[in-house]
C-alpha positions in Angstrom: 103.1 103.9 79.5 102.0 100.4 80.5 98.4 99.1 80.2 97.2 95.6 81.1 95.2 94.8 77.9 95.7 95.3 74.2 92.3 97.1 74.1 93.4 99.7 76.6 96.9 100.0 75.2 95.4 100.7 71.7 93.0 103.2 73.2 95.8 105.1 75.0 97.9 105.0 71.8 95.2 106.6 69.7 94.4 109.2 72.4 98.0 110.2 72.9 98.6 110.4 69.2 95.7 112.9 68.9 96.7 114.9 71.9 100.4 115.1 71.1 100.3 115.4 67.3 100.2 119.3 67.4 103.5 119.1 69.3 105.1 116.8 66.8 105.6 114.1 69.5 106.2 110.6 68.2 104.1 107.9 69.9 104.8 104.1 69.5 102.7 101.1 70.4 104.1 97.7 71.6 101.8 94.7 72.2 102.1 90.9 71.5 99.9 91.4 68.4 101.2 94.6 66.9 104.2 96.9 66.9 103.4 100.4 65.6 106.8 101.8 66.3 110.1 103.3 65.4 111.5 102.9 68.9 114.7 104.7 68.4 112.9 107.9 67.6 109.9 107.6 70.0 109.0 110.3 72.5 106.2 108.2 74.1 106.0 104.4 74.2 102.6 102.7 75.0 102.4 99.0 75.6 101.1 96.0 77.4 103.2 93.6 79.5 105.1 93.2 76.2 107.1 96.3 77.2 108.7 94.2 80.0 110.0 91.6 77.6 110.8 93.8 74.6 114.4 94.8 74.0 113.9 98.5 74.1 116.4 101.2 75.1 114.8 103.0 78.0 117.9 104.9 79.0 116.3 108.3 78.6 112.9 107.6 80.0 111.9 110.3 82.6 108.4 109.2 83.4 106.8 105.8 83.8 103.0 105.6 83.8 101.3 102.3 84.8 97.5 102.4 84.2 95.2 100.0 86.0 98.2 99.1 88.1 96.3 96.5 90.1 96.3 94.4 86.9 100.1 94.1 87.0 102.0 92.0 89.5 104.3 93.7 92.0 107.4 92.3 90.3 106.1 93.4 86.9 105.6 96.9 88.0 109.0 97.0 89.6 110.7 95.6 86.5 109.0 98.1 84.3 110.4 100.9 86.4 113.9 99.4 86.5 114.1 99.1 82.7 115.5 102.6 82.6 119.0 103.4 83.7 117.8 106.6 85.3 115.5 107.1 88.3 112.2 108.1 86.5 109.2 109.7 88.0 106.5 107.0 88.5 102.7 107.5 88.2 100.5 104.5 88.9 96.8 104.8 88.3 93.7 102.7 89.0 90.0 103.3 88.7 89.3 100.5 91.1 88.5 102.1 94.5 90.8 101.1 97.3 89.8 101.5 101.0 91.9 104.3 102.5 93.4 102.0 105.2 94.6 99.4 102.7 95.8 102.2 100.4 97.9 103.8 103.2 99.4 100.4 104.0 100.1 99.3 100.5 101.1 102.7 99.0 102.6 104.4 102.1 105.7 105.3 100.2 103.8 107.1 97.5 102.0 110.4 97.3 98.4 109.5 97.1 95.9 111.5 95.0 92.2 110.8 94.9 89.8 112.0 92.2 86.3 112.0 93.6 84.4 113.9 90.9 82.5 112.1 88.1 84.0 112.7 84.7 82.4 115.5 82.8 79.2 114.5 81.0 78.6 111.2 82.9 75.0 110.5 83.9 73.7 108.8 87.0 73.2 105.1 86.5 70.1 103.5 87.9 70.9 100.1 89.4 68.3 97.3 90.0 68.6 94.1 91.9 66.4 91.8 89.9 64.6 88.9 91.6 64.6 85.5 89.9 60.9 85.6 89.1 61.4 88.8 87.0 64.4 87.5 85.0 62.5 86.8 81.8 60.7 90.1 81.9 64.0 91.9 82.5 65.5 90.5 79.4 62.3 91.3 77.5 62.7 94.9 78.7 66.3 94.9 77.5 65.1 93.9 74.1 62.5 96.6 74.1 65.1 99.3 75.0 67.4 98.2 72.2 64.5 98.3 69.7 63.0 101.6 70.8 66.1 103.6 71.7 68.7 102.0 69.3 71.1 101.4 72.2 73.4 98.5 73.0 73.8 96.2 76.1 76.4 94.3 77.9 75.8 90.9 79.6 78.6 89.8 82.0 79.0 86.3 83.3 81.6 85.0 85.8 82.7 81.9 83.8 83.6 81.0 80.2 82.4 77.4 80.2 79.9 75.7 82.6 81.8 74.3 85.5 81.8 70.6 86.3 82.2 71.3 90.0 79.0 70.6 91.9 79.2 73.9 93.9 79.5 75.9 90.7 77.4 74.0 88.2 74.7 76.7 88.3 77.0 79.7 87.8 76.4 81.4 84.5 78.9 80.9 81.7 79.2 83.2 78.7 79.2 80.4 76.0 75.9 79.0 77.3 74.3 82.4 77.9 75.4 83.5 74.5 73.4 80.7 72.9 70.4 81.2 75.3 70.2 85.0 74.5 70.4 84.4 70.8 67.3 82.1 71.1 65.4 84.4 73.5 66.1 87.6 71.6 66.4 86.3 68.0 65.9 89.8 66.4 69.2 91.1 67.7 72.8 90.5 66.9 74.7 89.0 69.8 78.5 89.0 70.3 80.7 86.8 72.4 83.8 87.9 74.2 86.2 86.1 76.6 89.9 85.7 77.3 90.2 82.4 75.4 89.5 84.0 72.0 92.5 84.9 69.9 93.6 88.5 69.9 92.2 89.2 66.4 88.9 87.6 67.3 88.6 89.8 70.4 89.5 92.9 68.5 87.0 92.1 65.7 84.1 91.6 68.3 84.9 94.9 70.0 85.2 96.7 66.7 81.8 95.5 65.7 80.3 96.5 69.0 81.8 99.9 68.7 80.4 100.4 65.2 76.9 99.3 66.4 76.9 96.0 64.4 76.4 94.0 67.6 73.4 94.8 69.8 74.3 92.7 72.9 77.8 91.7 73.9 78.0 88.7 76.2 81.3 88.8 78.0 83.4 87.7 81.0 84.8 90.6 83.1 87.5 91.2 80.4 85.5 94.4 79.6 86.1 95.7 83.1 88.8 98.2 81.9 89.5 99.9 78.6 86.0 99.8 77.0 84.3 103.1 76.1 81.1 102.6 74.1 78.8 105.7 74.6 75.9 103.9 72.9 76.0 101.0 75.4 73.5 102.0 78.1 72.5 98.7 79.8 74.8 96.5 81.9 73.4 93.1 82.9 75.6 91.2 85.5 74.8 87.5 86.0 75.6 85.9 89.4 76.5 89.3 90.7 77.2 87.8 94.1 80.4 86.3 92.6 82.0 89.7 92.2 83.3 92.1 94.8 81.6 95.5 95.1 84.6 97.4 93.7 84.6 95.1 90.6 80.8 95.5 90.2 81.3 99.3 90.4 83.9 99.0 87.7 81.7 97.0 85.4 78.8 99.3 86.0 81.1 102.1 84.9 81.1 100.7 81.3 77.7 102.3 80.8 76.6 105.9 81.5 79.1 107.3 79.0 76.6 108.7 76.5 73.7 111.1 76.4 71.0 108.5 77.1 69.8 107.2 80.5 71.8 104.1 81.6 70.9 101.1 83.7 72.7 98.3 85.6 70.7 95.1 86.3 72.1 92.7 88.9 71.0 89.0 88.9 71.7 86.5 91.6 70.2 83.2 92.8 71.8 83.6 96.2 69.1 84.8 98.6 71.3 85.2 101.7 70.9 88.4 103.7 74.6 89.2 103.4 74.5 89.0 99.6 71.3 91.1 99.5 73.0 93.7 101.7 76.1 93.9 99.6 74.2 94.2 96.3 71.7 96.6 97.6 74.5 98.9 98.5 75.1 99.4 94.7 71.5 100.6 94.4 72.0 103.4 96.9 75.6 104.4 96.3 77.5 105.6 93.2 80.6 106.3 95.2 83.3 103.7 94.5 85.1 104.7 97.7 82.0 104.1 99.9 81.6 100.7 98.2 85.2 99.8 98.7 85.0 100.6 102.4 81.8 98.4 102.7 83.5 95.6 100.8 86.4 95.8 103.3 84.0 95.5 106.2 82.1 92.6 104.8 84.8 90.6 103.0 88.0 91.6 104.8 91.2 92.6 102.9 92.6 89.1 102.5 96.4 89.0 102.7 97.6 92.5 102.0 101.1 91.2 101.3 100.0 87.7 100.2 97.8 85.9 97.7 94.4 85.5 99.5 91.7 87.7 98.0 89.4 88.0 101.0 89.1 87.0 104.7 90.1 88.7 107.9 93.8 88.3 108.9 94.4 89.0 112.6 96.0 92.4 113.5 97.6 92.5 116.9 96.8 96.2 117.6 94.6 97.9 114.9 91.6 97.0 112.9 91.4 97.5 109.1 88.7 100.2 109.7 90.9 102.3 112.0 92.0 105.0 109.6 93.3 107.4 112.3 95.6 104.8 113.9 97.0 103.7 110.6 97.7 107.3 109.6 99.6 107.9 112.8 101.6 104.7 112.3 102.5 105.8 108.8 103.6 109.2 110.1 105.7 107.7 112.9 107.4 105.3 110.5 108.3 108.2 108.2 109.8 110.1 111.2 111.9 107.1 112.2 113.3 106.7 108.6 114.3 110.4 108.6 116.3 110.1 111.9 
C-alpha cells in the first residue's frame, strides 16, 4: 500500500496492524525515516514513495493500493504496480473530488466507484468568509473558543517564507504568521509545521498537537491529507483565494471529526467578484463533487495530459461540462477496442 506522506503511511500502518492482528497478518512499514519490517515474512507492506526505490521482493503481491493517488506522479504509480512480477489488482483512491468529465477522461480504463456519503459521526461544518475588517475579532473569537471549549485550531497559509516577488509580497507565510499569532494570542501554545522541517521535527509537532500540547497549529497545506485530530474544530485558511475549491474542501475536512461543533474561516484580501463567488460556494455546499464541478467551470481543467494546473484548453467538439457526450465517446472507444 502506497501513501504520499510519512504521516499518512504511519497512520495506515497502525490502522492495519490493529485490524489484521486477530488474523495473525504481518504488517510492515517502509519510509525514508523508518523501516518497521521483516520484509521476507510480510503479508502487508505499507510505505511512502520509498517503496519504489526499496529493494523489495514483490513477486507474490496480489493487490496494490495507492492512497491519495493524485499525490503520486503517473510514472510513480505505474512503477509501483510494475514492481511485482504478476499482474496484481490495483485500487487507487483519492479524497479530492474530481469532476465527472475529467474522471471519465483520465480514468476511462478503470472501474470508477464514488462514495458520496459522509463518514459516520461527521458533523456539518459551518463555513464563514471573513471580511478584512473583522480579522482581529475573528482571531479573538478563535482564542475564546479554545479557552472555553478546550479545543484546538489549524491556521493554514499558502507560503513558508514571505515572497520577495512584488505580486506575492502580501501573501501570508507560515513563519511570519506563526510569530504574529504567538504575539496576538500569548496565552496559547502555537506550533509550526511545513515541508522544510526535518522529518523528526514534523513528527514531533504533530505528536504534540495530537496529545493536546499545542493549541494552534500554523501550517502550510501539508496537513491536507493524513491528519485526524478529533479535538481540532476550527480551520482558519489565510489567502483562501490562492487555493482551488477542491483543496479548500480537503483542508476543511481536517475538522468536524469529533463531537463538538466545527468551523472553517476563510480569509482573503482579494475583493473580486469571481473570488467572492468561488469562496461563497464553500459556505453553501458541503459536497466535494459539486465544488469540483464549479471549480472546473471557473478555472478550467488545465492540461489534462500535461502540466498546467488551470486554464481552458480548446476542444474541437465537446466542452468539459458535456458529461453525456464524453460518456458516449468512452463507450464507443471501448466498443472499438473489443472489435
